[in-house]
C-alpha positions in Angstrom: 0.0 0.0 0.0 1.1 3.6 -0.5 2.1 5.2 2.8 4.3 7.9 1.5 4.8 11.6 1.5 1.7 13.5 0.7 0.8 13.3 -3.0 -0.7 16.6 -3.9 -2.4 17.5 -7.1 -1.6 21.3 -7.0 -4.5 23.7 -6.9 -4.7 27.4 -7.1 -5.4 27.2 -3.3 -2.3 25.3 -2.4 1.4 26.1 -2.6 3.8 23.9 -4.6 3.6 20.2 -3.5 5.0 19.5 -0.1 7.7 16.9 -0.4 7.7 15.0 2.7 14.1 -7.5 -16.9 13.3 -9.2 -20.6 16.3 -10.9 -22.2 16.0 -9.2 -25.6 18.7 -7.0 -27.1 16.9 -4.0 -28.6 18.2 -1.1 -30.8 16.2 2.0 -31.3 15.6 4.7 -33.9 13.0 7.3 -34.5 10.3 7.2 -37.2 6.9 8.8 -37.7 3.5 7.8 -38.9 0.4 9.8 -39.7 -3.0 9.1 -38.1 -6.2 10.9 -39.2 -8.0 12.2 -36.2 -11.6 13.0 -36.0 -12.6 15.8 -33.6 -16.0 17.3 -32.7 -15.0 20.7 -34.1 -11.9 20.0 -36.0 -10.8 17.3 -38.5 -7.1 17.0 -39.4 -4.3 14.6 -40.0 -2.2 14.2 -36.8 1.3 12.8 -36.9 2.9 11.1 -34.0 6.6 10.3 -33.4 7.4 6.8 -32.4 10.5 4.7 -31.7 11.2 1.8 -34.0 12.7 -1.3 -32.4 14.3 -4.5 -33.7 14.2 -7.2 -31.1 16.9 -9.9 -31.6 14.9 -12.6 -29.9 11.2 -13.3 -29.3 9.9 -15.6 -26.7 6.3 -16.6 -26.0 5.0 -16.8 -22.4 1.7 -17.7 -20.9 0.4 -15.5 -18.1 -2.7 -16.4 -16.2 -5.0 -13.7 -14.9 -5.2 -12.7 -11.2 -7.7 -15.5 -10.5 -5.6 -18.2 -12.3 -8.5 -18.5 -14.8 -7.1 -20.8 -17.5 -9.7 -19.5 -19.9 -8.0 -16.1 -19.7 -4.4 -17.1 -20.2 -2.6 -14.4 -22.2 -0.1 -15.2 -24.9 2.7 -12.6 -24.9 6.1 -11.9 -26.3 9.0 -11.0 -24.2 10.6 -8.7 -26.8 9.7 -5.1 -27.4 6.8 -4.2 -29.6 7.8 -2.5 -32.8 5.3 0.4 -32.3 4.7 3.0 -29.6 1.3 3.5 -28.1 0.2 -0.1 -28.5 -0.3 -2.2 -25.4 1.1 -5.7 -26.0 -1.1 -7.2 -23.2 -4.3 -6.0 -24.8 -7.4 -7.6 -23.3 -10.9 -6.6 -22.2 -11.0 -3.9 -19.5 -12.0 -5.3 -16.1 -10.5 4.7 -9.3 -8.8 8.1 -10.0 -12.2 9.5 -9.1 -15.2 7.8 -10.7 -13.0 5.4 -12.6 -11.9 1.8 -12.2 -9.0 -0.4 -11.8 -7.0 -0.9 -15.0 -6.1 -4.3 -16.4 -2.5 -5.5 -15.9 -0.3 -4.2 -18.7 -3.0 -2.1 -20.3 -1.0 1.1 -19.9 2.6 -0.1 -20.4 4.1 3.5 -20.6 2.7 4.4 -17.1 5.4 5.4 -14.7 5.6 5.8 -10.9 7.9 8.8 -10.1 9.2 8.0 -6.7 11.2 9.7 -3.9 13.8 7.7 -2.1 13.8 7.3 1.7 16.3 9.2 3.8 19.0 6.4 3.5 17.9 5.5 -0.1 17.0 1.9 0.7 13.4 2.3 -0.4 11.2 4.6 -2.4 7.6 5.9 -2.2 5.2 7.0 -5.0 5.1 10.7 -5.5 3.7 11.3 -9.0 2.9 9.7 -12.3 4.8 9.9 -15.6 5.0 8.5 -19.1 7.7 6.5 -20.8 8.6 8.1 -24.1 11.6 5.9 -25.0 14.0 3.5 -23.4 15.9 6.3 -21.7 13.5 9.1 -20.9 10.2 9.7 -19.1 8.0 12.8 -19.1 6.4 14.1 -16.0 5.2 17.4 -14.4 7.9 19.9 -13.5 6.4 20.3 -10.0 7.0 16.6 -9.4 10.8 16.8 -9.5 11.8 20.4 -9.5 12.5 20.4 -5.7 14.3 17.0 -5.7 17.9 16.1 -6.1 18.7 13.6 -8.8 19.7 11.2 -6.1 16.3 11.5 -4.5 14.4 10.4 -7.7 13.6 6.8 -8.7 11.5 5.7 -11.7 9.5 2.5 -11.6 8.0 1.1 -14.8 5.9 -2.0 -15.3 4.2 -1.4 -11.9 0.6 -2.3 -11.4 -0.3 -3.1 -7.7 1.9 -1.5 -5.0 0.6 -4.0 -2.5 1.9 -7.1 -4.4 5.6 -7.9 -4.7 5.1 -10.7 -7.1 2.9 -9.8 -10.1 2.4 -11.4 -13.4 5.5 -9.7 -14.6 8.0 -7.8 -12.4 8.3 -4.1 -12.3 11.7 -2.4 -13.0 13.0 0.4 -10.8 15.8 2.7 -12.0 17.9 5.5 -10.5 18.1 8.7 -12.4 21.0 10.2 -14.4 19.5 13.6 -15.3 16.5 15.7 -14.9 15.5 18.6 -17.3 12.7 20.8 -15.9 11.4 23.2 -18.6 13.3 26.5 -18.2 10.1 28.5 -18.2 8.4 26.4 -15.5 6.5 28.7 -13.1 5.4 27.1 -9.8 3.0 30.0 -9.1 0.9 29.6 -12.3 2.0 26.1 -13.3 2.8 27.3 -16.8 5.3 25.1 -18.6 4.8 22.4 -16.0 6.9 19.7 -17.7 10.0 17.8 -16.9 12.1 15.1 -18.6 13.9 12.5 -16.5 16.7 10.3 -17.9 17.2 6.8 -16.5 20.6 5.8 -15.3 20.4 2.7 -17.5 18.2 2.2 -20.6 15.3 -0.1 -20.4 14.7 -3.3 -22.3 11.1 -3.3 -23.3 8.8 -6.1 -22.3 5.1 -6.9 -22.7 4.2 -4.6 -19.8 6.8 -1.9 -20.5 6.7 0.1 -23.8 6.6 3.7 -24.8 3.8 6.0 -25.7 3.7 8.1 -28.9 4.1 11.8 -29.0 1.8 14.2 -30.9 3.7 15.9 -33.7 1.2 18.4 -34.8 -1.0 20.8 -32.8 -4.4 19.0 -32.9 -7.1 20.6 -30.9 -8.7 17.2 -29.8 -11.8 19.1 -28.7 -14.6 16.7 -27.9 -12.4 13.6 -28.0 -12.3 11.2 -25.0 -9.0 10.8 -23.3 -7.9 8.4 -20.5 -6.2 9.5 -17.3 -4.2 6.8 -15.4 -2.5 6.9 -12.0 -2.4 5.8 -8.4 -3.9 9.1 -7.1 -6.5 9.3 -4.4 -10.0 8.0 -5.1 -11.6 11.2 -3.8 -10.3 14.5 -2.5 -8.4 13.7 0.7 -9.5 10.1 0.4 -7.8 6.8 0.2 -4.8 5.9 -2.0 -5.3 2.8 -4.2 -2.7 0.2 -4.5 -3.8 -0.8 -8.1 -3.4 1.4 -11.1 -6.6 3.3 -11.9 -8.1 4.6 -15.1 -10.9 7.0 -16.0 -12.2 8.4 -19.3 -12.7 12.2 -19.6 -13.7 14.5 -22.5 -11.2 17.1 -23.7 -12.8 20.6 -23.7 -11.7 23.8 -25.5 -9.7 26.3 -23.5 -12.6 28.8 -23.9 -15.1 26.3 -22.5 -12.6 25.5 -19.8 -12.5 29.1 -18.7 -16.3 29.3 -18.8 -16.6 26.2 -16.6 -14.3 27.7 -14.0 -16.3 30.9 -14.1 -19.5 29.0 -13.4 -17.8 27.5 -10.4 -16.9 31.0 -9.2 -13.2 30.8 -10.3 -11.5 33.1 -12.8 -8.5 31.1 -14.1 -5.8 31.8 -16.6 -5.9 29.1 -19.3 -3.2 29.7 -21.9 -2.8 27.6 -25.1 -0.1 25.5 -23.4 -2.8 24.2 -21.1 -5.2 21.4 -22.0 -8.4 20.9 -20.1 -10.4 17.6 -19.6 -13.4 16.8 -17.5 -17.2 16.8 -17.3 -19.3 19.8 -16.5 -21.2 17.7 -14.0 -18.0 16.4 -12.4 -17.8 12.8 -11.1 -14.7 11.7 -13.0 -11.3 13.2 -12.7 -7.7 12.9 -11.7 -6.8 13.6 -8.0 -3.9 14.0 -5.6 -1.0 11.7 -6.6 -2.0 11.6 -10.3 0.1 14.6 -11.1 2.7 14.1 -13.8 0.8 11.1 -15.3 -0.4 10.8 -18.8 -3.6 12.0 -20.4 -3.6 9.7 -23.4 -5.7 9.7 -26.5 -6.3 6.8 -28.9 -5.9 7.7 -32.6 -8.1 6.1 -35.3 -5.3 3.6 -36.1 -5.2 2.3 -32.5 -2.0 4.0 -31.3 -2.2 6.0 -28.1 -0.4 9.3 -27.9 0.5 11.6 -25.1 -2.0 14.5 -25.3 -1.2 15.9 -21.9 0.7 15.6 -18.6 -1.5 16.1 -15.6 -0.6 19.4 -14.0 -3.2 21.0 -11.6 -6.8 21.2 -10.6 -9.2 22.4 -7.9 -10.6 19.7 -5.8 -11.3 16.3 -7.4 -14.1 15.5 -9.7 -16.2 18.6 -8.8 -18.7 20.2 -11.1 -17.3 22.7 -13.6 -13.7 22.2 -12.3 -11.9 20.3 -15.0 -8.4 18.9 -14.7 -5.7 20.9 -16.3 -2.8 19.4 -18.2 0.3 20.6 -19.9 -0.5 20.4 -23.7 2.2 18.1 -25.1 1.8 19.1 -28.7 3.2 22.5 -27.8 6.4 20.9 -26.4 7.4 18.2 -28.9 10.3 20.2 -30.4 11.6 20.9 -26.8 11.2 17.2 -25.9 12.9 15.9 -29.0 15.8 18.4 -28.6 16.5 17.0 -25.1 16.0 13.3 -25.6 17.7 12.8 -28.9 
């Protein structure tokens, strides 16, 4: 179970957060593909960058579900998938507020950004993050800005914090470098984005693979996105041990401002922000989800990183959408730093 430092989804009422292996040999390069994306108010062709991998060996494993139900044994490969944004362990779906527990391996790019204990013998969950290649993860600037490199650990392939032995093991890495966006403002949460480089590159596995990046500035208005994380199930509520997922609609920035106004809040929502949530509330990210991915599925089935969860007011309240860093505005900066 998570018993760590307080995991705070920053709000305009709070200060910055209080900080209390597969056997394949894989080589990587970068390529692109184009995916037509249909939007409620905008139709365009959206390109996404993706790493291309050539696994030297492929092995097939059988993994039973949590109930050892032999009718649901999964055939998997131990080598990396050749595409980003495609879960290898795809299977039917089985809280983030108003959501549900995700299936094991459904979000293989989900990361737990962790803070080490005083002596460095253990680590505790602090924020979410997204794996973008074998060396780098993206997270929110406020998640790592106040930490030394030696205080940060990155865990991939995690699912249930309360179980040491899962269907496939998680991998935890120390950090070699962090790059917080130089314009990050912890008062307004503008440019709330950071990149963290792992001390050693990952070898991808069925439950560990990268997400695609959006290459063009697609509005995405009206599309459904999925938020994932280990954040609280309600404001000030319990922390789940199992990864949660919830679907939320992306709203325009103008509508986002209007929603906040109806809730009695006048908020600054620049174009580098992306808002997602229901006017009626009920489904949202919450404390501890910060830094995690807001992912959208393109028409060809690839998930891409639309946003990094940044801030909000309360959790799942009416007219108070979650606010993310809009990744399409930062792809050149990301590529400059990770390549």
